[in-house]
C-alpha positions, -999 to +999 in steps of 0.1 A: -667+121-514-676+158-511-651+186-518-638+204-488-653+239-490-623+253-471-598+245-498-588+269-526-591+255-560-558+256-579-558+258-617-546+226-634-521+226-662-537+203-688-526+210-724-562+218-734-561+250-713-552+282-730-541+318-725-555+346-745-552+384-746-582+407-751-580+443-761-595+467-736-628+482-743-654+502-724-673+469-721-645+451-702-630+481-683-650+472-652-631+439-651-598+457-655-608+480-626-617+450-604-585+431-612-564+462-605-581+468-571-571+432-561-537+432-577-522+466-568-519+486-536-530+519-552-562+532-568-558+543-604-572+576-616-599+580-642-573+594-665-554+561-663-585+542-673-592+567-702-556+565-714-555+527-716-584+527-740-566+548-765-562+532-799-525+537-801-519+515-771-543+487-780-515+462-786-499+471-752-530+471-729-546+437-725-568+417-703-552+383-697-575+353-698-569+317-687-595+293-701-618+323-707-614+335-671-599+370-667-569+365-644-547+395-651-539+428-669-510+445-685-511+482-694-484+503-711-480+537-726-459+548-755-435+578-748-419+596-777-389+619-776-369+630-807-387+604-829-375+577-805-401+556-788-400+538-755-427+518-739-435+523-702-450+492-686-473+509-661-490+478-646-488+440-650-504+416-626-517+381-624-540+368-597-521+347-572-535+312-579-525+316-616-489+329-612-474+294-613-486+290-649-461+314-665-489+338-675-467+368-665-439+355-687-463+350-717-478+385-711-444+401-710-432+383-741-464+395-759-456+431-750-419+428-761-428+411-794-454+439-800-429+466-791-402+451-815-427+452-843-440+487-836-430+511-864-442+546-855-425+554-833-399+527-834-397+515-798-361+511-786-367+501-750-393+490-724-390+503-689-408+501-656-407+508-619-407+481-592-412+490-555-380+482-536-400+460-512-407+436-541-375+418-549-395+389-564-409+412-591-374+426-597-360+390-602-389+382-626-381+411-648-343+404-647-350+368-658-366+384-689-337+406-698-344+437-678-316+455-661-316+479-631-307+514-643-313+532-610-335+539-580-361+566-581-365+582-547-401+589-536-416+575-568-447+562-549-466+590-532-493+570-514-476+538-504-445+527-484-417+522-492-418+551-516-387+542-536-386+521-568-361+504-589-360+515-625-356+485-648-353+486-686-348+462-715-335+474-749-357+463-779-344+453-812-364+440-843-352+404-834-369+404-800 
Protein backbone atom coordinates (compact mmCIF):
# COMPACT_ATOMS: atom_id res chain seq x y z
CA UNK A 1 0.00 0.00 0.00
CA UNK A 2 1.37 3.44 -0.94
CA UNK A 3 1.74 6.17 1.65
CA UNK A 4 -0.78 8.98 1.49
CA UNK A 5 1.18 12.04 0.26
CA UNK A 6 -1.31 14.34 2.03
CA UNK A 7 -0.41 13.19 5.52
CA UNK A 8 2.29 14.75 7.63
CA UNK A 9 4.87 12.34 8.98
CA UNK A 10 5.09 12.37 12.75
CA UNK A 11 8.35 11.47 14.45
CA UNK A 12 8.23 8.19 16.33
CA UNK A 13 9.51 7.73 19.86
CA UNK A 14 11.63 4.60 19.56
CA UNK A 15 14.43 4.35 22.15
CA UNK A 16 17.08 4.33 19.41
CA UNK A 17 16.28 7.95 18.60
CA UNK A 18 18.36 10.64 20.19
CA UNK A 19 18.57 14.32 20.99
CA UNK A 20 21.81 16.22 20.64
CA UNK A 21 22.93 19.83 20.96
CA UNK A 22 25.43 21.46 18.62
CA UNK A 23 27.32 24.65 19.25
CA UNK A 24 26.60 27.43 16.79
CA UNK A 25 29.18 28.17 14.13
CA UNK A 26 29.35 30.23 10.97
CA UNK A 27 28.77 26.93 9.11
CA UNK A 28 25.39 26.19 10.75
CA UNK A 29 24.18 29.76 11.23
CA UNK A 30 22.08 29.49 8.05
CA UNK A 31 20.17 26.61 9.66
CA UNK A 32 19.58 28.73 12.76
CA UNK A 33 18.30 31.59 10.60
CA UNK A 34 15.91 29.29 8.73
CA UNK A 35 14.58 27.71 11.92
CA UNK A 36 14.10 31.15 13.52
CA UNK A 37 12.17 32.37 10.47
CA UNK A 38 9.77 29.44 10.86
CA UNK A 39 9.55 29.41 14.66
CA UNK A 40 9.27 33.09 15.59
CA UNK A 41 7.06 35.97 14.39
CA UNK A 42 9.93 38.46 14.16
CA UNK A 43 13.07 38.83 12.07
CA UNK A 44 16.26 38.90 14.10
CA UNK A 45 19.00 41.44 13.41
CA UNK A 46 22.49 40.77 12.15
CA UNK A 47 23.73 41.80 15.61
CA UNK A 48 21.64 39.00 17.15
CA UNK A 49 23.30 36.43 14.87
CA UNK A 50 26.77 37.86 15.52
CA UNK A 51 26.21 37.83 19.29
CA UNK A 52 25.05 34.19 19.44
CA UNK A 53 28.37 33.11 17.92
CA UNK A 54 30.41 34.69 20.75
CA UNK A 55 32.61 32.16 22.60
CA UNK A 56 31.29 33.19 26.04
CA UNK A 57 27.77 32.01 25.16
CA UNK A 58 28.72 28.80 23.38
CA UNK A 59 27.22 26.65 26.15
CA UNK A 60 23.97 28.63 26.01
CA UNK A 61 23.35 28.90 22.26
CA UNK A 62 22.62 25.58 20.60
CA UNK A 63 21.08 23.94 17.59
CA UNK A 64 18.80 21.13 18.75
CA UNK A 65 18.93 17.92 16.74
CA UNK A 66 16.60 14.95 16.80
CA UNK A 67 18.14 11.93 15.06
CA UNK A 68 20.61 14.24 13.33
CA UNK A 69 17.82 16.49 12.01
CA UNK A 70 17.90 20.15 13.14
CA UNK A 71 14.52 20.74 14.79
CA UNK A 72 15.06 23.71 17.09
CA UNK A 73 17.27 26.36 18.61
CA UNK A 74 17.99 27.92 21.96
CA UNK A 75 19.88 31.20 22.31
CA UNK A 76 20.82 33.05 25.50
CA UNK A 77 23.03 35.92 26.56
CA UNK A 78 24.88 36.49 29.81
CA UNK A 79 24.26 39.77 31.61
CA UNK A 80 26.55 40.93 34.42
CA UNK A 81 25.90 43.55 37.05
CA UNK A 82 28.03 43.97 40.21
CA UNK A 83 29.79 40.63 39.57
CA UNK A 84 26.40 38.88 39.59
CA UNK A 85 25.39 37.06 36.45
CA UNK A 86 22.04 36.32 35.01
CA UNK A 87 21.15 34.47 31.87
CA UNK A 88 18.59 35.92 29.50
CA UNK A 89 16.87 33.26 27.42
CA UNK A 90 16.37 35.21 24.18
CA UNK A 91 14.83 32.45 22.06
CA UNK A 92 13.90 28.81 22.37
CA UNK A 93 11.80 27.01 19.80
CA UNK A 94 11.10 23.50 18.53
CA UNK A 95 9.39 22.70 15.22
CA UNK A 96 5.73 21.76 15.76
CA UNK A 97 5.85 18.04 14.88
CA UNK A 98 8.66 17.50 17.42
CA UNK A 99 7.15 19.33 20.40
CA UNK A 100 5.51 16.20 21.77
CA UNK A 101 8.94 14.62 22.36
CA UNK A 102 9.95 16.82 25.33
CA UNK A 103 12.79 18.40 23.35
CA UNK A 104 11.96 21.81 24.81
CA UNK A 105 12.19 20.38 28.33
CA UNK A 106 15.52 18.72 27.56
CA UNK A 107 16.84 21.94 26.02
CA UNK A 108 15.76 24.03 28.99
CA UNK A 109 17.31 21.58 31.44
CA UNK A 110 20.56 21.70 29.44
CA UNK A 111 20.57 25.51 29.77
CA UNK A 112 19.79 25.41 33.50
CA UNK A 113 22.47 22.78 34.18
CA UNK A 114 25.00 24.83 32.21
CA UNK A 115 23.98 28.01 34.06
CA UNK A 116 24.37 26.37 37.49
CA UNK A 117 27.89 25.20 36.55
CA UNK A 118 28.98 28.55 35.13
CA UNK A 119 31.67 30.19 37.30
CA UNK A 120 32.55 33.61 35.86
CA UNK A 121 30.24 35.26 36.34
CA UNK A 122 28.27 33.04 38.70
CA UNK A 123 24.75 32.91 37.25
CA UNK A 124 22.06 33.38 39.89
CA UNK A 125 18.96 33.39 37.70
CA UNK A 126 17.60 32.70 34.24
CA UNK A 127 14.88 34.98 32.92
CA UNK A 128 12.87 35.49 29.75
CA UNK A 129 9.89 37.24 28.19
CA UNK A 130 6.76 35.48 26.92
CA UNK A 131 4.21 37.29 24.80
CA UNK A 132 0.94 37.58 26.76
CA UNK A 133 -0.94 35.92 23.91
CA UNK A 134 1.03 32.70 24.53
CA UNK A 135 -0.26 31.14 27.78
CA UNK A 136 0.95 27.68 26.67
CA UNK A 137 4.56 28.91 26.67
CA UNK A 138 4.03 30.55 30.06
CA UNK A 139 2.70 27.26 31.51
CA UNK A 140 5.66 25.38 29.99
CA UNK A 141 8.17 27.60 31.79
CA UNK A 142 6.17 27.53 35.03
CA UNK A 143 6.28 23.70 34.95
CA UNK A 144 10.07 24.10 34.89
CA UNK A 145 10.28 26.27 37.99
CA UNK A 146 9.93 29.73 36.45
CA UNK A 147 7.75 32.31 38.17
CA UNK A 148 6.08 35.40 36.77
CA UNK A 149 7.78 38.50 38.16
CA UNK A 150 5.85 41.10 36.18
CA UNK A 151 4.49 42.28 32.85
CA UNK A 152 6.54 44.52 30.60
CA UNK A 153 4.35 46.91 28.64
CA UNK A 154 5.27 47.44 24.96
CA UNK A 155 8.12 44.93 25.10
CA UNK A 156 7.50 43.84 21.51
CA UNK A 157 7.73 46.70 19.04
CA UNK A 158 6.74 44.99 15.80
CA UNK A 159 4.15 42.40 16.83
CA UNK A 160 0.81 42.42 18.64
CA UNK A 161 0.08 42.13 21.44
CA UNK A 162 3.11 44.13 22.53
CA UNK A 163 3.12 43.16 26.22
CA UNK A 164 5.13 40.29 27.70
CA UNK A 165 5.22 38.35 30.93
CA UNK A 166 8.62 38.36 32.62
CA UNK A 167 9.44 34.93 33.99
CA UNK A 168 12.48 33.98 36.04
CA UNK A 169 14.01 31.01 37.79
CA UNK A 170 16.64 31.30 40.48
CA UNK A 171 19.74 29.16 39.91
CA UNK A 172 21.72 27.34 42.55
CA UNK A 173 24.70 25.00 42.17
CA UNK A 174 22.38 22.04 42.78
CA UNK A 175 20.19 22.72 39.71
